[in-house]
C-alpha positions as CSV (number, residue, x, y, z in Angstrom):
1,M,93.8,6.6,-11.1
2,A,92.7,3.2,-10.0
3,K,94.6,1.2,-7.3
4,P,96.0,-2.0,-8.7
5,I,94.2,-5.2,-7.8
6,A,95.9,-7.7,-5.4
7,P,96.4,-11.3,-6.6
8,T,93.6,-13.6,-5.2
9,P,95.1,-15.8,-2.4
10,I,95.4,-19.4,-2.8
11,L,93.4,-21.7,-0.4
12,K,95.4,-24.4,1.0
13,G,94.7,-27.1,3.7
14,E,91.7,-26.7,6.0
15,A,90.4,-23.5,4.3
16,A,90.3,-25.1,0.9
17,K,88.5,-27.9,2.3
18,E,86.0,-25.9,3.8
19,F,85.7,-23.8,0.8
20,L,85.0,-27.1,-1.5
21,K,82.5,-28.5,1.1
22,D,80.6,-25.1,0.9
23,M,80.5,-24.9,-2.9
24,E,79.1,-28.6,-2.9
25,R,76.3,-27.8,-0.4
26,P,72.9,-27.5,-1.9
27,D,71.3,-24.2,-2.1
28,T,68.6,-23.4,0.9
29,P,65.2,-22.5,-0.3
30,E,66.1,-18.4,0.9
31,E,69.3,-18.8,-1.8
32,V,67.2,-20.1,-4.3
33,L,64.6,-17.2,-4.3
34,I,67.4,-14.6,-4.0
35,K,69.0,-16.2,-7.3
36,E,65.6,-16.3,-9.1
37,R,65.0,-12.5,-8.2
38,I,68.6,-11.8,-9.7
39,R,67.9,-13.8,-12.9
40,N,64.5,-12.3,-13.3
41,N,65.8,-8.4,-12.8
42,R,68.9,-8.8,-15.0
43,R,66.6,-7.8,-18.2
44,V,67.6,-4.3,-19.5
45,K,65.0,-2.7,-21.4
46,F,66.2,-0.2,-24.0
47,L,62.9,0.4,-25.9
48,K,59.5,0.8,-24.3
């Protein structure tokens, strides 16, 4: 049987500010390439 999932912690104070700052930061060229590879490999081929 699966273990129950713990609730997601709520970020407060400095941790919340750092998280928001990181989310607003533009992607690096390396991150852009990684996201493109993920996006291009999500196609599932059922019929060949």
